[in-house]
N, C-alpha and C positions, 0 to 999 in steps of 0.2 A: 397457128397459133402448136405451140410444143406442150406436148403433152407427158406431165410427170409421170412411171414409175416407179415412184419413191414409193419405201414399203417403211414401215416404223413405228415406231408408239410418236403421239402426237403429245408433245408436252407443250403450247402452248397457243392459241390462236385467236386475232382480234381483225379489224378490219386493213389494218396493214400490213404485218406479219405473221409468218404461220412456222412454228418451232418443229422440228421431228428429231427424234434417239433413229439412229437407222445403223445398220453394218453394211457397211458400202465391199460388196466381195469380188473376185479378182475373177471372175467369168461371166461377172455381168456389166451392161453398161449401164448407168443408174443414170438417169433424165431425168433434170430436177427441175422442168415447168418454164415459162419462157418467162424475162425478167431476171431481177439480179438476186442471185446464189450467193449465200458464204458460209462459208464447212467453218466449224469451231472443232480441234479434234478432243478426244472424249482419251485416245489413246496414242500410243507413237507407233509409226508405221507410214507408207508412204502410195501417195497417189496417183493417180495419169490422171488428168487434163485435158479434153480431147476437144476440140474446138469448130464449130457447123464448118470451119474452110479443109478441115483434116488434120491442123498443127496441133502438137502434141508436146506436151509439160508432165516433165513429174515433179511433186511436192512432197517437201518430208516432213510429214504433220510430227505437232508437237504435241502432247497435251494441252490442252487450255488453249490456245494457237486460234487465232483467227485466220482464215483465208478465201481470197474473192475468188469467187468461182463465176460469176456472170454465168452468163447461157452455155457454160457449155458443161461435156458429159464429164463424169466421172470413170471411175471403179480400181480396185487396191491394185498394187504392183505387185504384192508380191501372198499375203497375208488377207482375209478377212478383218478391215480394219471399223472401228464403233467413232463414229462423227455424230455430232446434231449439225442439222441446217437448217439453214435461218431462209425462208423464202418469203422478199420482199414483193407484199400484192400492191404498192403504193406506188401510180402513176407512173412518178418520176423514179422509181425507187433511189430513195433519198436515203442516208440516216442520219444525218445528222442536219439543220436546218440552215440556211445561207449565215456564212460571218464576216461581217467586213475584216479586209485586210488592211492594217496599218505601212 
């Protein structure tokens, strides 16, 4: 199980989610823990998303927009960037109930 090194201000927690406000630095990898993670930009900037297999992707973060992180590690590309991190605790990591498709 991957252990989180997330530091920041706890905003909300219940049995399904934990929401943190944190500053993503450019000089350290932020490990978000095991399971599904979502980042919501508080300010604009770029973060690098690193997969467990070593693949890298740059995300252009905009305020109030949500970005799927999954089980990746992240770090800022240029300067520290403030984000909200939503960590799913549910066993299936679902955000929405299943909906029938017509």
